[in-house]
C-alpha positions in Angstrom: 98.2 129.2 61.5 97.6 125.9 59.8 96.0 124.3 62.7 93.8 127.3 63.2 92.7 127.2 59.6 92.0 123.4 59.7 90.2 123.5 63.1 88.2 126.7 63.1 87.7 127.3 59.3 87.5 123.6 58.1 90.2 124.0 55.5 92.3 121.1 54.2 91.5 117.5 53.9 88.7 115.9 56.1 88.8 112.5 57.6 85.4 111.8 59.0 84.5 108.4 60.4 88.0 107.1 60.7 90.0 106.6 63.8 93.0 108.7 63.0 94.7 108.1 66.4 95.0 104.5 65.6 96.4 105.1 62.1 98.9 107.6 63.5 100.1 105.2 66.2 100.8 102.6 63.5 102.5 105.1 61.2 104.5 106.8 63.9 108.3 106.9 63.4 110.4 106.3 66.5 112.0 109.5 68.1 115.4 108.1 67.9 117.1 105.9 65.3 119.3 103.9 67.6 118.4 101.0 69.8 120.5 102.5 72.6 118.7 104.0 75.7 120.8 107.1 75.4 119.1 110.5 74.9 120.1 112.2 71.6 122.3 115.3 71.8 119.5 117.4 70.2 117.3 116.7 73.1 119.9 117.3 75.8 121.6 120.5 74.6 118.5 122.7 74.9 117.8 121.6 78.4 121.5 122.1 79.3 121.5 125.6 77.8 118.4 126.6 79.7 119.8 125.1 83.0 123.1 127.2 82.5 121.1 130.3 81.6 119.0 129.9 84.7 122.1 129.4 86.9 123.7 132.3 85.3 120.9 134.5 86.3 122.1 134.0 89.9 125.3 135.7 89.0 123.7 139.0 87.9 124.4 141.6 90.5 121.5 142.9 92.5 118.9 140.8 90.7 118.1 138.8 93.8 117.6 141.9 96.0 115.4 143.5 93.2 113.3 140.4 93.0 112.8 140.3 96.8 111.9 144.0 96.8 109.2 143.5 94.1 107.9 140.4 95.7 107.6 142.2 99.0 105.6 145.0 97.3 103.4 142.5 95.7 102.8 140.5 98.9 101.8 143.7 100.8 98.1 143.3 100.0 96.9 146.6 101.4 99.6 148.6 99.7 99.0 146.7 96.4 95.2 147.3 96.6 95.8 151.0 97.3 98.2 151.3 94.4 95.7 149.7 92.0 92.4 151.1 93.3 93.2 154.6 94.4 93.6 157.0 91.4 97.0 158.6 91.2 98.8 160.4 88.4 100.8 158.1 86.2 104.5 158.1 86.9 106.3 160.5 84.5 108.3 158.8 81.8 112.0 159.6 81.5 112.7 162.2 78.9 115.0 160.9 76.2 115.4 161.1 72.5 112.3 160.2 70.5 112.2 156.8 68.9 113.7 156.5 65.5 111.3 155.8 62.6 111.3 152.4 61.1 113.6 152.0 58.1 111.8 150.9 54.8 114.0 147.7 54.7 112.5 146.7 58.1 108.9 147.1 56.7 109.7 145.1 53.6 111.5 142.3 55.6 108.5 142.1 57.9 106.0 141.9 55.0 108.2 139.2 53.3 108.4 137.3 56.5 104.6 137.4 57.0 103.9 136.4 53.3 106.4 133.6 53.8 104.6 132.3 56.9 101.2 132.5 55.2 102.6 130.6 52.1 104.1 127.9 54.1 100.8 127.5 56.0 98.9 127.4 52.8 101.2 124.9 51.2 101.1 122.5 54.2 97.2 122.3 53.9 97.3 120.7 50.5 
């Protein structure tokens, strides 16, 4: 939100005529505090978790077969074009219980979260 307001609405401080990239390069802090060439744990853990999650998807039963079935349908150009271009009635939705209405606490929490995000964006532009 802050970047949008600065770029498209011109809000915030303006630095015209100065080469900010050079100033930023001079003021830039190093990504790590140690002189060792090791990668910090905070950079390794997210990559490791995503790798484990990706490998874990291979253990889900029938996921591979379902993916191959859907890919086959998509690759069958004639059938795909027919499904897209030939009018047909939409598939019927399963009958279930109607969705529950939102709780007032959910609405209040959503409004507070939005107000907080707008407040942080506004404060960061000063």
